[in-house]
C-alpha positions, 0 to 999 in steps of 0.5 A: 580516472576520467571525469564522470560522463554525461551519458552511458549506454548499457546494452544488457541487463544482468538478469537477461545474461543470467538467463541466457547463459544458464548452461555455460560450462565452467571455464568457458568463454563466449563471443558475447561482448556486453555493456552493463552498468550498476553499483559495485557491491563487493570487491576483492583483490587476489594479487594480479586478479580482482573480482567485483559484484555488480548489481544493476537492479535486475540481478547481480553478476561477477566482474572478472578483472585480470591485471594484464587486460583490465585498463587502470587495474590499480584504480579499479582495485581502489574503487569504493563499495557503492560506486556506479560503474559501466563495464564492457567485456566478454561473458564467461565463467571462471574455473569455479563456474561463476558466471562473469563479465570480464572487465575489458573496459570500465568507467566510474559513473558515480562515486559513493562518497559515503561508505556503503553498508556491508552487503552481508549485514545490510542496515540493522537499524530500522530508523536508518533503513526508512530514512535512507531508503536509497541505501536500504534498497541496495543492501536489503534484497527483501526490501527491493522485492517487496516494492517490486511486488507492490508495483506489480500489485498496483498494475494487476489491480488496474488490469483486473478492474479495466477488464471488468469495464471500470474506468480509471479517473482522477479527482481533486486532492484539494477539497474545499470541504473535508468529506468521504470518511471520518478523519481529521484532515490536513489544512492548507491555504491557496493564496491567490484565491485566499481560500482554505483547502483540505488535502483529501481524506477520501475521493469518495464524494467526487467519484460518486459525482461521476456516477451521477454524471453517467460513468457506471464503473469508476475507480481511482488509485491515489494518495489520501491524507489523514492527520492522525498518528503513525503506527505499524498500520498507519501512515498519514499519507497512504494509497487508496483504491476507491471504486464505485459501480452503478446498479450494484449493492454491497453484496456485489462489491464484496464478491468483487473484492474477494475475487480481486484479492484471490487473483492478486495472491495467485498472480503474485505468490502462486497460491491463495495461502499467504503467510502473515507472521507465523500463521497462514491466511487463505484468501480463497473466495468466498470469504465468511460474512458475519454481522458486527453484533454476531462477532461481538457475541462470539468474542465476549459472549453477550448479544448486543443490539441497538435496543440494548439499554444505553447504560448497559452498553456504557457499563460494558464499555467501562468494563473494557476500559473504552473511553466514551463520550456522553454524546455516543449513542447505542450505535457508536458504543457498539462500534467502540466495543467491537473495535476494542474487543473483537476486531484484532482477534479476527483472523479471517478473511471475514466480512464484518457487515451491518454497521449502525447508521450512527457511524455510517453517514454515507451508507444506505439503510439496511433493507431488512435490519432497521437502524443498521446499514448495508456496510461491510469491512473486510478483516484479514489477519486482524487488520481492516483491509477495506470499507464498503457499502451500498451507497446512500442515494437519497439526498434528504437522508444524506442531508440529515446525516451530514447535519448530524455529522456537522453537529458532532464536528461543532461539538469538538469531533474534528473527524466528523464530516461537514455539510457538502452542499454541492454533493447534495445538489449532485444527489438531487440530479439522481444517483442510481443504486450504487455500491462502492469500496475503499481498499487500503493498498498499503495494507494489501501490499503488506499481506501479499509481501508478508510484511508486518509494518506499513513502513516496509511497503511505503518507499518513504514513510512519514518519520519524526524529524531526524535528530542531529 
């Protein structure tokens, strides 16, 4: 065999050949000479005739290699499964009607020096699948399809928002102050500036600065980082869509989210009815709206409000084995009770609305429900998909909320926010009525591809160090 070339120029994709020659009769040879490239996924030798299966990422096609016309026939028969090949030949069908490319010339483009898994069995060990995604995506067609769907989902989301006048922007990943969500940040250090920085846990405060600057509809799709555990729903780095719209409130944003999800479901699956596990979920709009306290009452049969005596709330939390801290007020206790007793049982889609001010430091106070905010979370199949609200626009109120958060942080809550003086300064220049939302794009991809683990929609999920 010749040395591996520096360049190769295929002129056809397998899927295009399959489409073009769909009506080819059995045993028919065309005048179509093509050059294709991909991995050898299967090979069998029958005397002086060899067959292979070439996968170029768009599809798979048979290679037909007769000994009398295939150069270096013996070497072809000794190729490894997983070798990259370049093949030139005539498009034809075998006597059994299998669409094929006759191997009139071929070259090995890369050698697979590790054994490829059997194409019929794939990779059965999930840890190996996630660590060796570069193999998994070849031998597990469903995995490749899930990531192709995810890619289309991101593209369709951009188009959907841009058609509605939103502008995509980029904001810093390094933040001098962690903010925009309640989460523990990752910390790093900039040597030249001798400055501690934080990987962003959300782009929210920078996007709202752009709304102050006069950009009425802005969005960002990008990575955010939260120093938390891993699970089927959580990865320390994940993709978030954050959107802010001037002159809108949380009702406007709820309508936008359900329209987006319905649109994506139809475009990607052909239906608004998705399959999650062994159940169906219809994401057609409009989605149900219900307050957090209404849903708690439906779940445990008790009506809880901010006026419920705090000892009673603590007793309910204890009854449900919810760990609590002395500093928790009524709002925090109600949220903890909701998350333990109610959230995972919601099939939805449902918007859970009206969160206590105590647990919503960036949300605007509710216009008609004292002590609550105009905040929502969308729950689909027992999972939070997004968090949004009518944005708090009053700098004085925002300072009070920040200072309360900073006190909690100083008391040991490393997920609580700090005071962001520059953001407060931006608010003092005037933030118009604004609605915003953050959507977990990995969880949305899980819904649209029917996956039950976030690792199946993240190319390279965070894993424990490999044991050697």
